Structure formats: structure tokens, C-alpha cells
KOLKEDO-641939 format. One record per residue (C-alpha): residue in three letters; x negated, y negated, z negated; residue number from 0. Coordinates in Angstrom, 3 decimals. Layout:
residues N
<rec residu="ala" east="X" north="Y" up="Z" num="NUM"/>
...
This chain:
residues 336
<rec residu="met" east="-69.599" north="-156.352" up="-155.927" num="0"/>
<rec residu="ala" east="-70.807" north="-159.690" up="-154.720" num="1"/>
<rec residu="ser" east="-71.840" north="-162.169" up="-157.389" num="2"/>
<rec residu="glu" east="-69.566" north="-164.949" up="-156.084" num="3"/>
<rec residu="met" east="-66.419" north="-162.986" up="-156.848" num="4"/>
<rec residu="lys" east="-65.477" north="-164.564" up="-160.138" num="5"/>
<rec residu="glu" east="-61.743" north="-165.047" up="-159.770" num="6"/>
<rec residu="arg" east="-59.655" north="-162.454" up="-161.555" num="7"/>
<rec residu="val" east="-56.346" north="-161.103" up="-160.297" num="8"/>
<rec residu="leu" east="-54.527" north="-162.844" up="-163.163" num="9"/>
<rec residu="glu" east="-56.107" north="-166.192" up="-162.291" num="10"/>
<rec residu="asn" east="-55.247" north="-165.780" up="-158.616" num="11"/>
<rec residu="leu" east="-51.591" north="-165.083" up="-159.409" num="12"/>
<rec residu="asn" east="-51.400" north="-167.966" up="-161.883" num="13"/>
<rec residu="leu" east="-52.895" north="-170.358" up="-159.338" num="14"/>
<rec residu="ala" east="-50.512" north="-169.134" up="-156.633" num="15"/>
<rec residu="leu" east="-47.541" north="-169.792" up="-158.916" num="16"/>
<rec residu="ser" east="-48.866" north="-173.258" up="-159.751" num="17"/>
<rec residu="lys" east="-49.307" north="-174.177" up="-156.072" num="18"/>
<rec residu="leu" east="-45.850" north="-172.865" up="-155.254" num="19"/>
<rec residu="leu" east="-44.247" north="-174.928" up="-158.021" num="20"/>
<rec residu="glu" east="-46.157" north="-178.019" up="-156.904" num="21"/>
<rec residu="lys" east="-45.190" north="-177.729" up="-153.230" num="22"/>
<rec residu="asp" east="-41.585" north="-176.555" up="-153.574" num="23"/>
<rec residu="glu" east="-39.279" north="-178.238" up="-156.088" num="24"/>
<rec residu="arg" east="-36.701" north="-175.493" up="-155.579" num="25"/>
<rec residu="val" east="-38.928" north="-172.972" up="-157.388" num="26"/>
<rec residu="val" east="-38.074" north="-172.151" up="-161.016" num="27"/>
<rec residu="val" east="-39.802" north="-169.555" up="-163.215" num="28"/>
<rec residu="ile" east="-37.589" north="-167.739" up="-165.721" num="29"/>
<rec residu="gly" east="-38.412" north="-165.174" up="-168.410" num="30"/>
<rec residu="glu" east="-39.057" north="-164.359" up="-172.045" num="31"/>
<rec residu="asp" east="-41.794" north="-166.296" up="-173.884" num="32"/>
<rec residu="ile" east="-43.288" north="-167.746" up="-170.705" num="33"/>
<rec residu="val" east="-43.610" north="-171.285" up="-172.084" num="34"/>
<rec residu="asp" east="-46.926" north="-172.300" up="-173.692" num="35"/>
<rec residu="pro" east="-48.585" north="-171.673" up="-176.024" num="36"/>
<rec residu="tyr" east="-47.662" north="-168.020" up="-175.410" num="37"/>
<rec residu="gly" east="-47.638" north="-168.192" up="-171.621" num="38"/>
<rec residu="gly" east="-46.036" north="-164.793" up="-171.127" num="39"/>
<rec residu="ala" east="-46.938" north="-161.359" up="-172.484" num="40"/>
<rec residu="phe" east="-49.845" north="-161.054" up="-170.026" num="41"/>
<rec residu="lys" east="-50.568" north="-164.820" up="-169.728" num="42"/>
<rec residu="val" east="-49.617" north="-165.048" up="-166.055" num="43"/>
<rec residu="thr" east="-47.632" north="-168.263" up="-166.692" num="44"/>
<rec residu="arg" east="-50.176" north="-169.838" up="-169.049" num="45"/>
<rec residu="gly" east="-50.428" north="-173.588" up="-168.482" num="46"/>
<rec residu="leu" east="-47.501" north="-173.827" up="-166.090" num="47"/>
<rec residu="ser" east="-45.022" north="-175.211" up="-168.608" num="48"/>
<rec residu="glu" east="-47.351" north="-178.152" up="-169.305" num="49"/>
<rec residu="lys" east="-47.469" north="-179.026" up="-165.588" num="50"/>
<rec residu="phe" east="-43.817" north="-178.286" up="-164.813" num="51"/>
<rec residu="pro" east="-41.912" north="-178.504" up="-168.122" num="52"/>
<rec residu="glu" east="-38.449" north="-178.594" up="-166.561" num="53"/>
<rec residu="arg" east="-38.987" north="-175.596" up="-164.274" num="54"/>
<rec residu="ile" east="-40.578" north="-173.037" up="-166.611" num="55"/>
<rec residu="leu" east="-37.635" north="-171.682" up="-168.590" num="56"/>
<rec residu="ser" east="-38.014" north="-169.346" up="-171.558" num="57"/>
<rec residu="thr" east="-34.922" north="-167.256" up="-172.170" num="58"/>
<rec residu="pro" east="-33.261" north="-165.221" up="-174.910" num="59"/>
<rec residu="ile" east="-33.924" north="-161.473" up="-174.969" num="60"/>
<rec residu="ser" east="-31.258" north="-160.601" up="-172.412" num="61"/>
<rec residu="glu" east="-32.575" north="-159.270" up="-169.103" num="62"/>
<rec residu="leu" east="-29.121" north="-158.812" up="-167.613" num="63"/>
<rec residu="gly" east="-28.115" north="-162.329" up="-168.663" num="64"/>
<rec residu="phe" east="-31.111" north="-164.268" up="-167.384" num="65"/>
<rec residu="thr" east="-31.229" north="-162.232" up="-164.158" num="66"/>
<rec residu="gly" east="-27.597" north="-163.169" up="-163.530" num="67"/>
<rec residu="phe" east="-28.489" north="-166.793" up="-164.266" num="68"/>
<rec residu="ala" east="-31.353" north="-166.584" up="-161.748" num="69"/>
<rec residu="asn" east="-29.039" north="-165.085" up="-159.125" num="70"/>
<rec residu="gly" east="-26.696" north="-168.027" up="-159.588" num="71"/>
<rec residu="leu" east="-29.583" north="-170.419" up="-159.012" num="72"/>
<rec residu="ala" east="-30.544" north="-168.533" up="-155.835" num="73"/>
<rec residu="leu" east="-26.972" north="-168.777" up="-154.552" num="74"/>
<rec residu="ala" east="-27.133" north="-172.520" up="-155.149" num="75"/>
<rec residu="gly" east="-30.267" north="-172.848" up="-153.021" num="76"/>
<rec residu="arg" east="-32.964" north="-172.691" up="-155.687" num="77"/>
<rec residu="arg" east="-35.863" north="-170.233" up="-155.543" num="78"/>
<rec residu="pro" east="-36.124" north="-168.490" up="-158.925" num="79"/>
<rec residu="ile" east="-39.020" north="-166.255" up="-159.932" num="80"/>
<rec residu="val" east="-37.994" north="-163.924" up="-162.755" num="81"/>
<rec residu="glu" east="-40.651" north="-162.428" up="-165.029" num="82"/>
<rec residu="phe" east="-39.724" north="-159.256" up="-166.893" num="83"/>
<rec residu="met" east="-41.973" north="-158.929" up="-169.922" num="84"/>
<rec residu="phe" east="-42.426" north="-155.250" up="-169.045" num="85"/>
<rec residu="gly" east="-41.280" north="-153.686" up="-165.802" num="86"/>
<rec residu="asp" east="-39.485" north="-151.027" up="-167.850" num="87"/>
<rec residu="phe" east="-36.995" north="-153.704" up="-168.901" num="88"/>
<rec residu="ser" east="-35.941" north="-154.341" up="-165.310" num="89"/>
<rec residu="leu" east="-33.589" north="-151.377" up="-165.699" num="90"/>
<rec residu="leu" east="-31.550" north="-153.491" up="-168.109" num="91"/>
<rec residu="ala" east="-30.961" north="-155.880" up="-165.203" num="92"/>
<rec residu="ala" east="-30.495" north="-153.206" up="-162.522" num="93"/>
<rec residu="asp" east="-26.874" north="-154.171" up="-161.878" num="94"/>
<rec residu="gln" east="-27.812" north="-157.768" up="-161.084" num="95"/>
<rec residu="ile" east="-30.797" north="-156.680" up="-158.943" num="96"/>
<rec residu="ile" east="-29.153" north="-153.853" up="-156.976" num="97"/>
<rec residu="asn" east="-25.459" north="-154.758" up="-156.949" num="98"/>
<rec residu="phe" east="-25.798" north="-158.507" up="-156.641" num="99"/>
<rec residu="ala" east="-29.165" north="-159.842" up="-155.480" num="100"/>
<rec residu="ala" east="-29.827" north="-157.157" up="-152.866" num="101"/>
<rec residu="lys" east="-26.295" north="-157.382" up="-151.451" num="102"/>
<rec residu="ser" east="-25.955" north="-161.157" up="-151.461" num="103"/>
<rec residu="val" east="-27.872" north="-161.562" up="-148.206" num="104"/>
<rec residu="glu" east="-25.264" north="-159.777" up="-146.080" num="105"/>
<rec residu="met" east="-22.041" north="-159.062" up="-147.992" num="106"/>
<rec residu="tyr" east="-20.271" north="-162.379" up="-147.305" num="107"/>
<rec residu="gly" east="-19.640" north="-161.789" up="-143.607" num="108"/>
<rec residu="arg" east="-22.758" north="-163.554" up="-142.413" num="109"/>
<rec residu="thr" east="-26.400" north="-163.710" up="-143.438" num="110"/>
<rec residu="tyr" east="-27.225" north="-165.932" up="-146.403" num="111"/>
<rec residu="ala" east="-30.651" north="-166.738" up="-147.814" num="112"/>
<rec residu="his" east="-31.036" north="-165.386" up="-151.339" num="113"/>
<rec residu="ser" east="-34.614" north="-166.292" up="-152.242" num="114"/>
<rec residu="ile" east="-35.406" north="-164.629" up="-155.538" num="115"/>
<rec residu="leu" east="-38.502" north="-162.766" up="-156.743" num="116"/>
<rec residu="phe" east="-38.563" north="-160.350" up="-159.671" num="117"/>
<rec residu="arg" east="-42.020" north="-159.832" up="-161.214" num="118"/>
<rec residu="cys" east="-42.521" north="-156.492" up="-162.971" num="119"/>
<rec residu="pro" east="-45.669" north="-155.636" up="-164.964" num="120"/>
<rec residu="val" east="-45.897" north="-151.842" up="-164.701" num="121"/>
<rec residu="gly" east="-48.137" north="-148.875" up="-165.418" num="122"/>
<rec residu="gly" east="-49.975" north="-147.181" up="-168.227" num="123"/>
<rec residu="his" east="-53.553" north="-147.012" up="-169.559" num="124"/>
<rec residu="arg" east="-52.766" north="-149.545" up="-172.298" num="125"/>
<rec residu="gly" east="-51.404" north="-147.235" up="-174.998" num="126"/>
<rec residu="tyr" east="-47.969" north="-148.870" up="-174.955" num="127"/>
<rec residu="gly" east="-46.090" north="-145.567" up="-174.889" num="128"/>
<rec residu="ala" east="-43.170" north="-144.075" up="-173.012" num="129"/>
<rec residu="thr" east="-40.879" north="-147.125" up="-172.778" num="130"/>
<rec residu="his" east="-43.493" north="-149.770" up="-171.933" num="131"/>
<rec residu="ser" east="-45.777" north="-147.958" up="-169.478" num="132"/>
<rec residu="gln" east="-43.656" north="-146.674" up="-166.607" num="133"/>
<rec residu="ser" east="-44.093" north="-147.283" up="-162.893" num="134"/>
<rec residu="leu" east="-40.505" north="-147.620" up="-161.721" num="135"/>
<rec residu="gln" east="-41.138" north="-148.472" up="-158.078" num="136"/>
<rec residu="lys" east="-39.398" north="-145.328" up="-156.855" num="137"/>
<rec residu="his" east="-36.110" north="-146.335" up="-158.493" num="138"/>
<rec residu="phe" east="-35.818" north="-149.379" up="-156.210" num="139"/>
<rec residu="ile" east="-36.935" north="-147.748" up="-152.947" num="140"/>
<rec residu="gly" east="-34.179" north="-147.527" up="-150.371" num="141"/>
<rec residu="val" east="-31.942" north="-150.278" up="-151.765" num="142"/>
<rec residu="pro" east="-30.601" north="-152.158" up="-148.710" num="143"/>
<rec residu="gly" east="-31.714" north="-155.770" up="-148.654" num="144"/>
<rec residu="leu" east="-34.398" north="-155.389" up="-151.339" num="145"/>
<rec residu="asp" east="-38.083" north="-155.752" up="-150.403" num="146"/>
<rec residu="leu" east="-40.807" north="-154.246" up="-152.590" num="147"/>
<rec residu="phe" east="-44.391" north="-155.495" up="-152.932" num="148"/>
<rec residu="glu" east="-47.331" north="-154.649" up="-155.190" num="149"/>
<rec residu="leu" east="-50.115" north="-156.859" up="-156.510" num="150"/>
<rec residu="ser" east="-53.644" north="-155.924" up="-155.477" num="151"/>
<rec residu="pro" east="-57.222" north="-157.121" up="-156.050" num="152"/>
<rec residu="leu" east="-57.569" north="-157.067" up="-152.252" num="153"/>
<rec residu="his" east="-54.747" north="-159.514" up="-151.460" num="154"/>
<rec residu="asp" east="-54.691" north="-163.282" up="-152.036" num="155"/>
<rec residu="met" east="-51.386" north="-164.307" up="-153.609" num="156"/>
<rec residu="asn" east="-51.802" north="-167.943" up="-152.558" num="157"/>
<rec residu="his" east="-50.684" north="-166.948" up="-149.064" num="158"/>
<rec residu="arg" east="-48.250" north="-164.205" up="-149.966" num="159"/>
<rec residu="leu" east="-46.031" north="-165.699" up="-152.674" num="160"/>
<rec residu="pro" east="-44.705" north="-168.469" up="-150.385" num="161"/>
<rec residu="arg" east="-44.061" north="-165.931" up="-147.638" num="162"/>
<rec residu="ile" east="-41.976" north="-163.758" up="-149.949" num="163"/>
<rec residu="leu" east="-39.715" north="-166.660" up="-150.903" num="164"/>
<rec residu="asp" east="-39.588" north="-167.988" up="-147.337" num="165"/>
<rec residu="ser" east="-38.128" north="-164.654" up="-146.195" num="166"/>
<rec residu="gly" east="-34.817" north="-165.526" up="-147.861" num="167"/>
<rec residu="arg" east="-34.554" north="-161.957" up="-149.182" num="168"/>
<rec residu="pro" east="-34.594" north="-160.709" up="-152.777" num="169"/>
<rec residu="ser" east="-37.900" north="-159.045" up="-153.607" num="170"/>
<rec residu="ile" east="-39.718" north="-157.274" up="-156.417" num="171"/>
<rec residu="leu" east="-43.438" north="-157.717" up="-157.062" num="172"/>
<rec residu="phe" east="-44.908" north="-154.848" up="-159.090" num="173"/>
<rec residu="glu" east="-48.025" north="-155.736" up="-161.078" num="174"/>
<rec residu="gln" east="-50.197" north="-153.032" up="-162.643" num="175"/>
<rec residu="lys" east="-51.048" north="-154.383" up="-166.095" num="176"/>
<rec residu="thr" east="-54.639" north="-153.110" up="-166.136" num="177"/>
<rec residu="met" east="-55.336" north="-154.978" up="-162.898" num="178"/>
<rec residu="tyr" east="-54.839" north="-158.470" up="-164.333" num="179"/>
<rec residu="gly" east="-58.399" north="-158.591" up="-165.675" num="180"/>
<rec residu="gln" east="-60.021" north="-157.100" up="-162.575" num="181"/>
<rec residu="leu" east="-62.116" north="-159.290" up="-160.300" num="182"/>
<rec residu="arg" east="-60.604" north="-160.081" up="-156.927" num="183"/>
<rec residu="ile" east="-62.411" north="-158.595" up="-153.953" num="184"/>
<rec residu="gln" east="-63.020" north="-161.614" up="-151.745" num="185"/>
<rec residu="ser" east="-65.854" north="-160.378" up="-149.538" num="186"/>
<rec residu="ser" east="-65.936" north="-157.904" up="-146.653" num="187"/>
<rec residu="asp" east="-68.637" north="-156.015" up="-148.564" num="188"/>
<rec residu="leu" east="-67.255" north="-154.134" up="-151.549" num="189"/>
<rec residu="asp" east="-70.703" north="-152.682" up="-152.291" num="190"/>
<rec residu="asn" east="-73.631" north="-151.185" up="-150.377" num="191"/>
<rec residu="tyr" east="-71.451" north="-148.374" up="-148.990" num="192"/>
<rec residu="phe" east="-67.857" north="-149.547" up="-148.569" num="193"/>
<rec residu="arg" east="-66.578" north="-152.423" up="-146.449" num="194"/>
<rec residu="val" east="-63.199" north="-154.184" up="-146.561" num="195"/>
<rec residu="asp" east="-61.028" north="-155.530" up="-143.767" num="196"/>
<rec residu="his" east="-57.321" north="-156.259" up="-143.289" num="197"/>
<rec residu="phe" east="-54.931" north="-155.344" up="-140.484" num="198"/>
<rec residu="gly" east="-51.239" north="-154.982" up="-139.673" num="199"/>
<rec residu="asp" east="-48.453" north="-157.557" up="-139.814" num="200"/>
<rec residu="his" east="-49.747" north="-160.654" up="-141.668" num="201"/>
<rec residu="glu" east="-52.897" north="-158.559" up="-142.372" num="202"/>
<rec residu="asp" east="-51.010" north="-157.050" up="-145.268" num="203"/>
<rec residu="ile" east="-52.893" north="-153.746" up="-145.263" num="204"/>
<rec residu="ala" east="-56.346" north="-153.770" up="-146.849" num="205"/>
<rec residu="arg" east="-58.696" north="-151.093" up="-145.541" num="206"/>
<rec residu="val" east="-61.747" north="-149.911" up="-147.470" num="207"/>
<rec residu="arg" east="-64.111" north="-147.517" up="-145.707" num="208"/>
<rec residu="val" east="-67.653" north="-146.502" up="-144.916" num="209"/>
<rec residu="asp" east="-69.062" north="-147.355" up="-141.507" num="210"/>
<rec residu="arg" east="-68.712" north="-143.839" up="-140.133" num="211"/>
<rec residu="gly" east="-65.500" north="-141.934" up="-139.411" num="212"/>
<rec residu="ala" east="-63.753" north="-140.735" up="-142.565" num="213"/>
<rec residu="asp" east="-62.454" north="-137.239" up="-143.357" num="214"/>
<rec residu="val" east="-59.698" north="-138.282" up="-145.763" num="215"/>
<rec residu="leu" east="-57.146" north="-141.094" up="-145.598" num="216"/>
<rec residu="ile" east="-56.032" north="-142.299" up="-149.050" num="217"/>
<rec residu="leu" east="-52.910" north="-144.471" up="-149.177" num="218"/>
<rec residu="cys" east="-52.239" north="-146.202" up="-152.476" num="219"/>
<rec residu="pro" east="-50.511" north="-149.283" up="-153.904" num="220"/>
<rec residu="gly" east="-52.743" north="-151.963" up="-155.400" num="221"/>
<rec residu="gly" east="-52.418" north="-150.677" up="-158.946" num="222"/>
<rec residu="gln" east="-54.148" north="-147.411" up="-158.035" num="223"/>
<rec residu="phe" east="-56.928" north="-148.896" up="-155.921" num="224"/>
<rec residu="asp" east="-59.526" north="-148.942" up="-158.707" num="225"/>
<rec residu="ala" east="-59.019" north="-145.249" up="-159.510" num="226"/>
<rec residu="cys" east="-58.975" north="-144.302" up="-155.817" num="227"/>
<rec residu="gln" east="-62.154" north="-146.274" up="-155.138" num="228"/>
<rec residu="lys" east="-63.949" north="-144.513" up="-157.989" num="229"/>
<rec residu="ala" east="-62.727" north="-141.140" up="-156.711" num="230"/>
<rec residu="ala" east="-63.846" north="-141.984" up="-153.160" num="231"/>
<rec residu="arg" east="-67.325" north="-142.886" up="-154.366" num="232"/>
<rec residu="gln" east="-67.644" north="-139.595" up="-156.238" num="233"/>
<rec residu="leu" east="-66.373" north="-137.621" up="-153.255" num="234"/>
<rec residu="leu" east="-68.954" north="-139.338" up="-151.044" num="235"/>
<rec residu="phe" east="-71.946" north="-139.013" up="-153.362" num="236"/>
<rec residu="glu" east="-71.225" north="-135.611" up="-154.909" num="237"/>
<rec residu="his" east="-69.514" north="-133.758" up="-152.046" num="238"/>
<rec residu="gly" east="-70.313" north="-135.651" up="-148.843" num="239"/>
<rec residu="val" east="-66.606" north="-136.340" up="-148.229" num="240"/>
<rec residu="glu" east="-65.921" north="-139.716" up="-146.628" num="241"/>
<rec residu="cys" east="-62.631" north="-141.444" up="-147.470" num="242"/>
<rec residu="glu" east="-60.801" north="-144.414" up="-146.034" num="243"/>
<rec residu="ile" east="-58.504" north="-146.196" up="-148.479" num="244"/>
<rec residu="arg" east="-55.538" north="-148.265" up="-147.279" num="245"/>
<rec residu="val" east="-53.738" north="-150.553" up="-149.700" num="246"/>
<rec residu="pro" east="-50.495" north="-152.133" up="-148.449" num="247"/>
<rec residu="phe" east="-49.145" north="-155.296" up="-150.031" num="248"/>
<rec residu="ser" east="-45.647" north="-154.429" up="-148.801" num="249"/>
<rec residu="leu" east="-44.507" north="-151.137" up="-150.331" num="250"/>
<rec residu="tyr" east="-41.024" north="-150.923" up="-148.853" num="251"/>
<rec residu="pro" east="-39.951" north="-150.848" up="-146.114" num="252"/>
<rec residu="val" east="-43.014" north="-148.716" up="-145.270" num="253"/>
<rec residu="ser" east="-44.938" north="-150.266" up="-142.385" num="254"/>
<rec residu="asp" east="-45.768" north="-148.192" up="-139.299" num="255"/>
<rec residu="asp" east="-49.198" north="-149.830" up="-139.399" num="256"/>
<rec residu="leu" east="-50.015" north="-148.010" up="-142.634" num="257"/>
<rec residu="leu" east="-50.190" north="-144.700" up="-140.739" num="258"/>
<rec residu="glu" east="-52.095" north="-145.991" up="-137.728" num="259"/>
<rec residu="asp" east="-54.385" north="-143.168" up="-136.475" num="260"/>
<rec residu="ala" east="-53.410" north="-141.036" up="-139.490" num="261"/>
<rec residu="gly" east="-53.372" north="-137.936" up="-137.289" num="262"/>
<rec residu="ser" east="-57.133" north="-138.155" up="-136.853" num="263"/>
<rec residu="phe" east="-57.859" north="-137.423" up="-140.518" num="264"/>
<rec residu="ser" east="-58.287" north="-133.953" up="-142.015" num="265"/>
<rec residu="leu" east="-56.183" north="-134.925" up="-145.029" num="266"/>
<rec residu="val" east="-53.709" north="-137.732" up="-145.764" num="267"/>
<rec residu="val" east="-53.228" north="-138.497" up="-149.466" num="268"/>
<rec residu="thr" east="-50.832" north="-140.800" up="-151.315" num="269"/>
<rec residu="val" east="-51.615" north="-141.823" up="-154.902" num="270"/>
<rec residu="glu" east="-49.190" north="-143.529" up="-157.297" num="271"/>
<rec residu="glu" east="-48.312" north="-143.641" up="-160.996" num="272"/>
<rec residu="ser" east="-44.626" north="-142.822" up="-160.567" num="273"/>
<rec residu="thr" east="-43.444" north="-139.413" up="-161.728" num="274"/>
<rec residu="pro" east="-42.663" north="-136.760" up="-159.074" num="275"/>
<rec residu="gly" east="-39.453" north="-136.882" up="-157.076" num="276"/>
<rec residu="gly" east="-38.146" north="-139.583" up="-154.736" num="277"/>
<rec residu="thr" east="-41.473" north="-141.423" up="-154.741" num="278"/>
<rec residu="trp" east="-43.121" north="-143.949" up="-152.459" num="279"/>
<rec residu="gly" east="-45.345" north="-141.098" up="-151.315" num="280"/>
<rec residu="asn" east="-42.251" north="-139.178" up="-150.202" num="281"/>
<rec residu="glu" east="-41.246" north="-142.166" up="-148.056" num="282"/>
<rec residu="val" east="-44.715" north="-142.280" up="-146.496" num="283"/>
<rec residu="ala" east="-44.649" north="-138.512" up="-145.889" num="284"/>
<rec residu="ala" east="-41.249" north="-138.746" up="-144.206" num="285"/>
<rec residu="lys" east="-42.507" north="-141.479" up="-141.878" num="286"/>
<rec residu="phe" east="-45.667" north="-139.475" up="-141.171" num="287"/>
<rec residu="gly" east="-43.717" north="-136.311" up="-140.409" num="288"/>
<rec residu="ser" east="-41.018" north="-137.976" up="-138.324" num="289"/>
<rec residu="asn" east="-43.471" north="-139.115" up="-135.666" num="290"/>
<rec residu="ser" east="-43.835" north="-136.199" up="-133.247" num="291"/>
<rec residu="asp" east="-47.011" north="-137.708" up="-131.795" num="292"/>
<rec residu="arg" east="-48.880" north="-136.867" up="-134.970" num="293"/>
<rec residu="ser" east="-50.277" north="-133.388" up="-135.382" num="294"/>
<rec residu="ile" east="-48.257" north="-131.201" up="-137.727" num="295"/>
<rec residu="gln" east="-51.500" north="-129.404" up="-138.504" num="296"/>
<rec residu="asn" east="-52.562" north="-132.285" up="-140.710" num="297"/>
<rec residu="lys" east="-52.375" north="-131.715" up="-144.422" num="298"/>
<rec residu="phe" east="-50.466" north="-134.157" up="-146.607" num="299"/>
<rec residu="leu" east="-51.134" north="-134.438" up="-150.351" num="300"/>
<rec residu="ser" east="-49.070" north="-136.445" up="-152.826" num="301"/>
<rec residu="ile" east="-50.706" north="-137.324" up="-156.162" num="302"/>
<rec residu="thr" east="-48.436" north="-138.707" up="-158.885" num="303"/>
<rec residu="ala" east="-48.212" north="-138.830" up="-162.646" num="304"/>
<rec residu="val" east="-47.219" north="-135.660" up="-164.456" num="305"/>
<rec residu="asp" east="-43.459" north="-135.060" up="-164.898" num="306"/>
<rec residu="ser" east="-43.519" north="-136.294" up="-168.493" num="307"/>
<rec residu="pro" east="-42.953" north="-139.398" up="-170.617" num="308"/>
<rec residu="ile" east="-46.190" north="-141.355" up="-171.034" num="309"/>
<rec residu="pro" east="-47.853" north="-140.823" up="-174.440" num="310"/>
<rec residu="ser" east="-49.395" north="-143.634" up="-176.475" num="311"/>
<rec residu="ala" east="-52.616" north="-141.802" up="-177.402" num="312"/>
<rec residu="his" east="-55.310" north="-142.630" up="-174.855" num="313"/>
<rec residu="his" east="-56.561" north="-139.074" up="-174.326" num="314"/>
<rec residu="leu" east="-53.004" north="-137.801" up="-173.802" num="315"/>
<rec residu="glu" east="-52.152" north="-140.729" up="-171.539" num="316"/>
<rec residu="arg" east="-55.092" north="-139.787" up="-169.290" num="317"/>
<rec residu="gln" east="-53.716" north="-136.270" up="-168.968" num="318"/>
<rec residu="val" east="-50.404" north="-137.612" up="-167.638" num="319"/>
<rec residu="leu" east="-51.591" north="-140.404" up="-165.312" num="320"/>
<rec residu="pro" east="-53.582" north="-140.005" up="-162.040" num="321"/>
<rec residu="val" east="-57.068" north="-141.079" up="-163.178" num="322"/>
<rec residu="ala" east="-60.093" north="-141.083" up="-160.856" num="323"/>
<rec residu="ser" east="-61.456" north="-137.685" up="-161.918" num="324"/>
<rec residu="lys" east="-58.070" north="-136.063" up="-161.298" num="325"/>
<rec residu="ile" east="-57.758" north="-137.682" up="-157.862" num="326"/>
<rec residu="glu" east="-61.248" north="-136.499" up="-156.934" num="327"/>
<rec residu="leu" east="-60.524" north="-132.915" up="-158.004" num="328"/>
<rec residu="lys" east="-57.173" north="-132.699" up="-156.215" num="329"/>
<rec residu="ile" east="-58.631" north="-133.991" up="-152.951" num="330"/>
<rec residu="lys" east="-61.645" north="-131.675" up="-153.181" num="331"/>
<rec residu="asp" east="-59.388" north="-128.658" up="-153.806" num="332"/>
<rec residu="ala" east="-57.046" north="-129.625" up="-150.932" num="333"/>
<rec residu="leu" east="-59.982" north="-129.689" up="-148.487" num="334"/>
<rec residu="gln" east="-61.072" north="-126.153" up="-149.309" num="335"/>
């Protein structure tokens, strides 16, 4: 990784929020313990309440209540950003997200802007246990009017946060907790072997690949990029298998661009931390299979967490979640 890459994902997101608050007085950030000196459970809002004291609002412990409050602000023309302390707690506000925010754009007889963003720290590997470690993306897939995004070390939030709010649609941004401390990848050279570029609408899809044609196409949200990159390196060095990794910023609706030239690969793989059943990978597979121009001879592999609550003990947590060694083994076995 290039030496100039010193900005961490957390710092990039914090700066993007600060710029958004500075440029747009309609933006308000709402959530539990987000005011300094705490600055949020994962410090994403650290320093913002000193700069914008009237627009960083700490709330009581009532996800349903403060989400309803934020929806009211959105109806009144404000642009609220709601931080759930843990993404798991978004289920407490599901009624306000699914039955109100998502429907407010179109249920009044004509289209209305309802600019609201829900931020959800998700994922395991921190030893937080079954109720603080879930990846709940799949539970919001397919809700009409609700756009889903995922934070990534490959995507600059300074450009993307304003675009989300400018869309006038309610959105969820999923943020893998272990990614906050990772360095952003700001160069086209990831290392001596893999290069990075972006393509698709708004260049929202990051592509990581070797210079030659790859055997395997790995599709993963930003939270799984680190594990997939480690697996791809091992597959290249230990088994001579070349992988191309594509990381979309927009999870749902699934972009057609994500599967560009997918039929040319020997294996197409999706990787995510959600448990099996109704996953993002299922949505990608359905789009892949519905296009008759793509060869049905291609293999499709979905890698998810194990169908189990997430344990707190680190060694047990690794058995449940899709870590790099598990991804490597599953891909190697699928190619045999």
C-alpha cells in the first residue's frame, strides 16, 4: 500500500459529514451519544458538535422515537442523518424505516422528496456477541423506495454522501465496524500485484485485479473487501488462481454494471456476512441468471456467515463468519 495513504475510513466519513453540514444547513445528525466528548460509539461524529452545536442532536435511548422525529424533519424539508449505535438496533425502528420513510416518497399521490439517511454500523469480529454483531442488510433488500449502500475503503464519502441526500430518497448506509480503522485506498496501485479502478454509474463500482485476465470474479460489499483481498492474494500465490474483486457502493437496487462481462469468468462468487437465505448474493444471482445472454454453464458460489447466532469468543466467531481462509478454501474447492 502506498505510503501516502494515511487517511482512515473513519476520518474520511467524519470529514464528509463535516463538509455536508457546512455546505447544507438543512442537514441534521441525530443519534445516541453523538455529542462530544463521546462523539458516538465508534467516534464517527467526534468534533462535529463543537462545529455545529445546534445540528448534532443526542437522543434518549429510543430508536423508534428518534427515527420518527427524523422522519418528521425530512417531511418538513430538512435532511436528517440518523446514526444507530449498532445496526442491530435498526430493527427497533423498522416500522418508521419501512412503513414510513420508504413509502413517503410516493404514497401521497405524487412524488415527494424525503431526504433521510440511516447509518448502521454492522458486522462481527469485535467480540460483541449475537445482538451487536449482525449484518442485517438482507432484511432491507427489496423494500420499495429504500436505497441501500455500504461503506468501503475504496470509495470516497466526500462525493457520495451529498449524492445520497440529493436523491430525495430514504437510504441506509451500512458500515462494517472493523473497517473504520482501515486505511483508505486512494491510489490505483493497491500493491505490486493488484490495481484498482472504478467504473459504472458515478464510478460506484471499485474493481481490483491483476493485469492479466482473471479466472474468478468475486463480488462483495465494502465490509468484506479486506477478507476477499487476502483470499485473492493467497489464491494467486499458492494456487495460481487469478481473481477480480468488484466492490459496489450501491448494494440495492443491484446495478447491471456489477455483472459486466461476468459470463467470461470460470466462477462468480458473492461474499457477505449475512446469514443464508434472502441475501444480497441471492439478488445478484437472480440478476445473473435472468440474463439469457450469459452462459448458464458458469458456476455461481454464494459465501455467507454460518446459519447461527454470532458468538462472543473470538475463535468461535471466526468459525461463523466468512474469514479470508474460509473464502480461499471455498473458492479453491469450487474450481475443482
